[in-house]
C-alpha positions as a printed Julia matrix, in Angstrom:
205×3 Matrix{Float64}:
 104.46   84.99  118.44
 101.08   83.71  119.39
  99.29   84.89  116.58
 101.65   83.96  113.85
 102.08   80.22  114.94
  97.77   80.35  114.95
  98.32   81.56  111.01
 100.56   79.03  110.58
  98.45   76.59  111.83
  95.98   77.61  109.59
  97.64   77.75  106.96
  99.08   73.98  107.35
  95.31   72.33  108.5
  93.86   74.26  104.81
  96.75   72.97  102.97
  96.37   69.36  104.14
  92.49   69.41  103.25
  92.81   70.78  100.25
  95.96   68.6    99.3
  97.41   71.21   97.64
 101.0    71.52   99.1
 102.34   74.81   96.83
 101.2    77.31   98.92
 102.7    75.71  101.96
 106.14   74.76  100.18
 106.19   79.1    99.31
 104.81   79.52  103.19
 107.8    77.33  104.29
 110.68   79.06  102.41
 109.69   82.51  102.92
 109.18   81.35  106.87
 113.08   81.39  106.71
 112.97   85.25  106.38
 110.81   85.67  109.5
 113.18   83.13  111.35
 116.51   84.7   110.54
 115.33   87.92  110.65
 114.24   87.08  114.48
 117.05   85.9   115.25
 119.93   88.46  113.77
 117.06   91.04  115.93
 117.36   89.27  118.81
 121.44   89.08  118.23
 121.65   92.6   117.39
 119.85   93.45  120.84
 122.13   91.72  122.72
 125.23   92.87  121.38
 125.14   96.0   119.1
 125.85   94.7   116.14
 124.5    95.4   113.12
 126.92   94.0   110.69
 127.58   90.35  112.43
 123.4    90.84  112.77
 122.85   90.87  109.1
 125.83   88.3   108.03
 124.21   85.63  110.88
 120.58   86.34  109.17
 121.88   85.47  105.06
 123.88   82.87  106.72
 120.65   81.08  108.54
 117.98   82.36  105.41
 120.67   80.32  102.83
 120.8    77.6   105.36
 117.03   77.75  105.76
 116.74   77.34  101.88
 118.95   74.49  101.44
 117.3    72.44  104.29
 114.05   73.04  102.73
 114.73   72.32   99.65
 117.08   68.86  100.31
 114.16   67.89  102.8
 111.54   68.42   99.58
 113.5    66.24   96.97
 114.04   63.57  100.01
 110.36   63.28  101.3
 108.43   65.1    98.38
 107.28   61.22   97.14
 105.42   60.5   100.06
 103.03   63.17   98.72
 101.52   62.21   95.19
 100.89   65.92   94.38
 104.45   66.94   94.9
 106.18   63.89   93.68
 104.48   64.38   89.87
 105.56   67.97   90.1
 109.25   67.04   91.08
 109.11   64.47   88.19
 108.11   67.08   85.78
 111.42   69.01   87.71
 113.46   65.83   86.77
 111.83   64.72   83.37
 109.6    67.61   81.98
 109.82   66.03   79.0
 108.43   62.03   80.84
 107.05   63.46   82.8
 103.08   62.6    82.78
 102.99   66.43   84.01
 103.73   68.24   80.67
 103.14   71.99   81.96
 106.88   72.32   82.5
 107.71   70.98   79.79
 104.95   73.46   77.39
 106.51   76.38   79.05
 109.98   76.04   78.9
 109.7    75.13   75.25
 107.59   78.2    74.92
 109.96   80.43   76.62
 112.41   79.79   74.16
 110.42   79.95   71.5
 108.91   83.67   72.31
 110.88   86.47   70.26
 113.33   88.62   72.38
 110.7    91.51   72.72
 107.54   88.94   72.92
 104.76   88.35   70.41
 103.22   91.72   72.02
  99.93   91.81   73.96
  96.97   90.69   71.6
  99.41   88.21   69.58
 100.39   85.9    72.24
  99.73   82.25   71.0
  97.58   80.77   73.56
  95.78   78.0    72.91
  92.64   78.09   75.06
  90.24   74.96   74.32
  91.65   74.33   70.85
  93.76   70.51   70.54
  96.6    70.42   70.33
  97.76   69.79   67.27
  95.76   72.91   65.99
  97.87   75.18   68.29
 101.47   75.58   68.79
 101.45   77.51   72.06
 100.39   76.92   75.65
  96.84   75.74   77.17
  94.35   77.94   78.17
  95.43   76.45   82.33
  98.51   76.59   83.37
  99.71   76.41   86.9
  99.99   80.16   88.54
 103.58   79.89   89.85
 104.4    80.52   85.95
 102.86   83.73   85.37
 106.74   84.88   84.46
 105.88   82.67   81.4
 102.9    84.98   80.49
 105.34   88.08   80.78
 108.23   86.39   78.53
 105.26   85.89   75.77
 103.84   88.89   75.87
 107.01   91.14   76.73
 110.15   88.97   76.29
 112.63   87.8    78.43
 114.46   91.18   79.35
 111.45   92.7    80.37
 110.39   89.52   82.16
 113.53   90.07   84.45
 112.92   93.94   84.65
 109.15   93.42   86.02
 110.21   91.11   88.81
 113.15   92.12   89.83
 111.25   95.18   90.45
 108.72   93.73   92.6
 111.25   91.92   94.77
 112.81   95.58   95.34
 109.14   96.51   95.88
 108.68   94.25   98.35
 111.87   94.66  100.33
 110.75   98.25  101.11
 107.62   97.1   101.49
 108.83   95.1   104.54
 112.17   97.92  105.15
 109.23  100.55  106.44
 106.58   98.01  107.78
 107.8    99.49  111.23
 107.09  103.44  110.21
 103.6   102.39  108.99
 102.27  100.73  111.76
 103.37   99.02  114.88
 101.2    95.99  114.09
  98.96   96.48  117.09
  95.02   96.51  116.73
  93.84   99.78  117.91
  91.16  102.38  118.18
  92.01  105.49  116.75
  90.23  108.65  116.36
  88.17  109.12  113.15
  85.81  112.7   112.52
  82.69  112.48  114.69
  83.48  108.46  115.63
  86.04  106.23  117.16
  87.22  103.73  114.74
  89.2   100.65  114.06
  92.35  101.54  112.65
  93.24   98.64  109.99
  96.35   99.71  108.72
  97.42   97.29  111.14
  96.08   94.26  109.45
  96.05   95.64  105.91
  99.94   95.91  106.39
 100.77   92.58  107.92
  98.48   90.91  105.09
 100.82   92.67  102.35
 104.03   91.68  104.5
 103.02   87.84  104.2
């Protein structure tokens, strides 16, 4: 628990210094998965019940998501950047930040099979009056829009679901690869550090 709290503290401090709460928000949502899994594992070891532990994890995670979202909309106005993004979500066409309006319009204007690689109308640094696309720089959260523009909506959803399945399998088999403990291992002619634990935790995070 100590290393996990240390990593969380470093993340919080870094986000406060840079004033970018986006990664912190994502980490806050993801933390619910770790909390739910930890409590479900505790219940499983205590009672030996698998189905009840699974249901407990699902209910706790849903409750965590709901509570985090509610807190975001109630307290988001305290932080300027967060308030701007919430305004963009609530009224994208009237907000001072027009990026959500741009990507929403772009997704609706994209052909079913996308524009194709090399044909996506990114504006780049051209003026808005001379280009009917999206700017060169948008939020990294909108990577889904880039896939929609190149390959179409169906392909973008397939890619998103494939990433979710891959991530689930990665986390599920994490324990088979390493116990997560730093250790030394015997290598040909020398003793080396087992970097698999570190790399595996990075992938899971």
